[in-house]
C-alpha positions in Angstrom: -8.4 31.7 -28.2 -9.0 29.2 -25.3 -11.7 26.5 -25.5 -13.0 24.4 -22.7 -15.4 21.4 -22.4 -18.3 23.9 -22.6 -17.3 24.8 -26.2 -17.6 21.2 -27.5 -20.1 20.9 -30.3 -19.8 24.5 -31.2 -18.2 26.5 -34.0 -15.6 29.2 -34.0 -14.1 31.6 -36.6 -10.3 31.9 -36.4 -7.6 33.5 -38.5 -4.9 31.5 -40.3 -2.0 31.1 -37.8 -4.1 31.9 -34.7 -3.3 29.8 -31.6 -6.2 27.7 -30.3 -5.7 26.2 -26.8 -8.0 23.5 -25.6 -8.1 23.0 -21.8 -9.8 19.8 -20.6 -10.0 17.9 -17.3 -7.8 14.8 -17.1 -6.5 12.3 -14.6 -3.7 10.4 -16.3 -3.3 8.0 -13.3 -6.4 6.2 -14.7 -4.7 5.7 -18.0 -7.2 7.9 -19.8 -5.7 10.9 -21.6 -6.8 13.3 -24.3 -5.4 12.6 -27.8 -5.7 14.8 -30.9 -7.6 13.3 -33.8 -7.0 16.0 -36.4 -6.3 16.4 -40.1 -2.6 17.3 -39.9 -2.8 19.1 -43.2 -5.3 21.6 -41.7 -4.3 21.8 -38.0 -0.9 21.4 -36.3 -0.5 20.5 -32.6 2.2 22.9 -31.3 2.0 22.3 -27.6 0.7 19.5 -25.3 1.1 19.8 -21.5 -0.5 18.3 -18.4 -0.9 20.5 -15.4 -1.8 18.6 -12.2 -2.1 19.2 -8.5 0.8 18.1 -6.3 -1.4 16.9 -3.5 -3.1 14.6 -3.0 -1.0 12.1 -5.1 -3.1 10.9 -8.0 -5.4 13.9 -8.1 -6.6 15.1 -11.5 -5.6 18.2 -13.4 -6.0 19.7 -16.9 -4.6 18.9 -20.3 -3.6 22.0 -22.4 -3.2 21.4 -26.1 -2.5 24.2 -28.5 -3.2 24.0 -32.2 -2.5 26.3 -35.2 -4.6 26.3 -38.4 -2.5 25.7 -41.5 -5.0 26.4 -44.3 -8.0 28.7 -44.8 -11.4 27.0 -45.0 -13.3 24.5 -42.8 -11.4 22.5 -40.2 -12.5 20.1 -37.5 -10.7 20.3 -34.1 -11.3 16.9 -32.6 -9.7 15.3 -29.5 -10.6 12.0 -27.9 -10.2 10.6 -24.4 -8.9 7.0 -24.4 -6.1 4.8 -23.0 -3.0 4.8 -25.3 -3.2 1.0 -25.6 -6.9 0.9 -26.4 -9.1 2.2 -29.2 -12.2 2.6 -27.0 -13.1 6.3 -26.7 -14.8 7.4 -23.4 -15.2 11.1 -24.2 -14.8 13.5 -27.2 -14.3 17.1 -27.7 -15.1 18.7 -31.1 -15.3 22.2 -32.5 -15.9 23.2 -36.1 -13.5 25.9 -37.3 -13.9 28.4 -40.1 -10.4 29.5 -40.8 -10.1 32.8 -42.6 -6.9 34.0 -44.4 -5.4 37.2 -43.2 
């Protein structure tokens, strides 16, 4: 399942072990990047990649983060946009997950 900014604030049903990929706009040259803020007992980050344009230099791209649910039940997929050296969050992405076994 692939989620984008339009899915933030919503809810999804997923199976245990399903891959959930979040794709969000990002321009890391500003210092602001998306960071997972998850319960690592419920969700595991399995991949985190930035895909950007080659030209012009400094142009934005997208952050692709893939998560896998580890337990059945309710889980919160939450990522925040901030600078690594600051705690101030400038944007959030959140989806409520209902993880079913099997």
